[in-house]
C-alpha positions in Angstrom: -0.1 -0.1 0.2 2.9 2.5 0.8 4.6 1.7 -2.7 1.4 2.5 -4.5 1.3 6.0 -3.1 4.4 6.5 -4.1 3.8 5.5 -7.6 0.8 7.9 -8.0 1.5 11.4 -8.8 1.6 13.6 -5.9 -1.3 15.9 -5.0 0.7 18.1 -2.6 0.9 21.0 -4.9 -2.4 21.1 -6.7 -1.1 23.8 -9.2 1.4 21.5 -10.6 1.6 18.1 -11.2 4.8 16.2 -9.6 5.8 12.7 -10.3 7.4 10.7 -7.4 9.2 7.5 -9.3 9.5 4.5 -7.2 13.0 3.3 -7.4 13.3 5.1 -10.9 10.7 3.2 -12.8 8.3 5.5 -14.2 6.8 2.8 -16.2 4.6 2.0 -12.9 3.3 5.5 -12.3 -0.7 5.6 -12.4 -3.0 8.6 -12.5 -6.4 9.6 -12.4 -8.6 11.0 -15.1 -8.1 14.4 -13.9 -4.2 14.0 -13.4 -3.9 12.4 -16.9 -6.0 15.5 -18.2 -3.6 18.0 -16.4 -0.6 16.2 -17.8 -1.5 16.1 -21.4 -3.2 19.5 -21.3 -6.6 18.3 -22.3 -9.8 18.4 -20.7 -11.4 15.6 -18.7 -14.5 15.4 -21.2 -11.5 14.8 -24.0 -9.9 12.3 -21.8 -13.3 10.2 -21.5 -13.7 10.7 -25.3 -10.1 9.1 -25.9 -11.3 6.5 -23.0 -14.5 5.4 -25.1 -12.8 5.4 -28.6 -10.5 3.1 -27.4 -7.1 5.2 -27.3 -6.7 5.0 -23.4 -7.4 2.1 -21.2 -7.4 2.1 -17.4 -6.0 -0.7 -15.2 -7.6 -2.9 -12.7 -7.8 -0.2 -9.7 -9.3 2.3 -12.4 -6.1 4.4 -12.9 -4.4 5.4 -15.9 -0.9 3.8 -16.4 0.9 7.3 -17.0 3.7 6.6 -19.5 1.4 4.2 -21.5 -1.2 6.6 -21.7 0.8 9.6 -22.8 2.4 7.3 -25.8 -1.2 6.3 -26.6 -2.4 9.8 -27.0 0.6 11.0 -28.6 0.2 8.1 -31.1 -3.4 8.7 -31.6 -2.7 12.5 -32.7 0.2 11.5 -34.8 -2.6 9.1 -36.7 -4.7 11.8 -37.3 -2.5 14.9 -39.0 -5.7 17.1 -39.9 -7.0 17.2 -36.3 -7.0 20.4 -34.5 -5.4 19.0 -31.4 -2.3 18.3 -33.8 -2.3 21.9 -35.3 -0.4 24.6 -33.6 -2.1 28.0 -33.2 0.1 29.4 -36.1 -1.2 26.4 -38.1 -4.7 27.2 -37.5 -4.1 30.9 -38.3 -2.3 30.4 -41.3 -5.2 27.7 -42.3 -8.1 30.3 -41.8 -5.7 32.8 -43.8 -5.4 30.8 -46.7 -9.0 29.8 -46.5 -10.0 33.7 -46.6 -7.4 34.6 -49.5 -9.1 31.6 -51.6 -12.6 32.9 -50.6 -11.5 36.6 -52.0 -9.9 35.2 -55.0 -13.1 33.1 -55.7 -15.4 36.3 -55.3 -13.0 38.2 -57.6 -13.5 35.7 -60.5 -17.4 35.5 -59.9 -17.2 39.3 -60.0 -15.2 39.6 -63.0 -17.7 36.8 -64.8 -20.5 39.0 -63.6 -21.9 36.4 -61.4 -21.3 38.7 -58.3 -22.2 42.2 -57.7 -21.5 45.0 -55.0 -24.7 45.3 -52.8 -24.4 49.0 -53.2 -24.4 48.9 -56.8 -27.6 46.8 -56.6 -29.2 49.4 -54.1 -28.3 52.2 -56.4 -30.0 50.6 -59.3 -33.1 49.6 -57.4 -33.3 53.4 -56.1 -32.9 54.7 -59.6 -35.6 52.2 -60.9 -38.2 52.9 -57.9 -37.7 56.7 -58.7 -38.4 56.3 -62.5 -41.2 54.4 -61.9 -42.7 57.0 -59.1 -42.0 59.6 -61.7 -43.9 57.9 -64.4 -47.0 57.0 -62.3 -47.2 60.5 -61.3 -47.1 61.9 -64.3 -50.1 59.8 -65.6 -52.9 61.8 -63.8 -51.3 65.1 -65.8 -51.3 63.6 -69.0 -54.9 62.4 -68.9 -56.7 64.5 -66.4 -58.6 66.7 -69.1 -59.1 63.8 -71.1 -61.0 61.6 -68.3 -63.1 64.7 -67.5 -64.6 64.1 -71.1 -65.5 60.6 -70.5 -69.1 59.3 -70.7 -68.8 56.7 -68.2 -66.7 55.2 -65.2 -65.9 52.3 -67.2 -64.3 54.4 -70.1 -62.2 56.6 -67.7 -60.9 53.4 -66.1 -60.0 51.9 -69.5 -58.3 55.2 -70.2 -56.4 55.0 -66.9 -55.5 51.5 -67.6 -54.1 52.2 -70.8 -51.9 55.3 -69.3 -50.6 52.9 -66.8 -49.8 50.3 -69.0 -48.0 53.0 -71.4 -45.9 54.3 -68.7 -45.1 50.7 -68.0 -44.2 49.7 -71.7 -42.0 53.3 -71.4 -40.0 52.0 -68.4 -39.5 48.5 -70.2 -38.0 50.1 -73.1 -35.4 52.5 -71.0 -34.7 49.2 -69.4 -33.7 47.6 -72.5 -32.0 50.5 -73.6 -29.8 50.4 -70.7 -29.0 46.9 -70.9 -28.0 47.1 -74.7 -25.8 50.2 -73.7 -24.0 48.4 -70.9 -23.2 45.4 -72.9 -21.8 47.5 -75.6 -19.4 49.2 -73.1 -18.4 45.8 -71.8 -17.5 44.9 -75.4 -15.3 47.9 -75.9 
């Protein structure tokens, strides 16, 4: 019993893990889950994951053999080179930077192909279109006010209004077609 306490990691200094090997035999040291987590710099839940995955094994007394556990975890990390635990913070930052640069290049290519546009450009175009529509619709009463007064029935005045609105919409559509053709001519030059 006395030798077992000497082979365990000392809990005298809770801030640091201090080992006390018996007769220089580090292979016999055993630790609890929390102690192994501290030694490896992992969380207790991560130790449980590794235990459930079969990477780690406990002995009969429900302790982890320290040396074997460290080797097993290192071996598991070497087998998964893409795992986050195996990457340094520099590697992670470098990966994020490379992904961001690739995203920017992809967006640049899409923009050149005309598959991607700036949101401000879209907002300006929509504002311009709304202004044009508004102006055309507000111009209708001035254009046909006198003609409507001469209508014999509400049905006739309604038909006249409908035709005036349709005419304004056709004009807007023609303006849009002209703009598209002029922008295509500009891109060809």
